[in-house]
C-alpha positions in Angstrom: -32.4 -82.2 37.1 -31.5 -78.8 38.7 -28.6 -80.4 40.7 -26.9 -81.3 37.4 -27.4 -77.6 36.2 -25.4 -76.4 39.4 -22.6 -79.3 39.5 -21.9 -77.7 35.4 -22.0 -74.5 36.6 -19.8 -75.0 39.5 -17.4 -77.3 36.9 -17.2 -74.5 34.8 -16.5 -71.7 37.2 -13.7 -73.5 39.0 -12.1 -74.6 35.3 -12.1 -70.9 34.3 -10.8 -69.7 37.7 -8.2 -72.5 37.8 -7.1 -71.8 33.5 -7.2 -68.2 34.4 -5.0 -68.5 37.7 -2.6 -70.7 35.7 -2.4 -68.0 32.9 -1.5 -65.4 35.0 1.4 -67.5 37.1 2.9 -67.9 33.2 2.6 -64.9 32.2 4.9 -63.8 35.6 7.2 -66.8 35.7 7.8 -67.3 31.8 11.7 -66.5 31.1 12.9 -62.8 29.7 13.9 -63.5 26.2 12.5 -60.4 24.5 15.3 -58.6 22.3 14.0 -54.9 23.2 14.6 -55.3 27.5 15.3 -52.7 29.3 13.5 -48.8 30.3 13.3 -48.5 26.9 11.7 -51.4 25.7 8.5 -49.6 24.8 10.4 -47.1 22.9 12.0 -49.3 20.8 8.8 -50.8 19.2 7.6 -48.0 18.7 10.1 -46.3 16.9 10.2 -49.8 14.7 6.7 -49.7 14.4 7.0 -46.1 13.0 10.0 -46.4 10.6 8.1 -49.4 8.8 5.0 -47.0 8.5 7.5 -44.1 6.7 9.3 -45.7 4.3 
């Protein structure tokens, strides 16, 4: 019984680590299709948000 619990913990930990690694690899390698690319990307998004809140 102890070994099955230990095996479950190892499998769950391994799956979490592999899943996290795959997620971060995807984040770094995803295509850049953002229309607000460039140095002022965050400023452009912020200006849109602010302009929508002040009609």
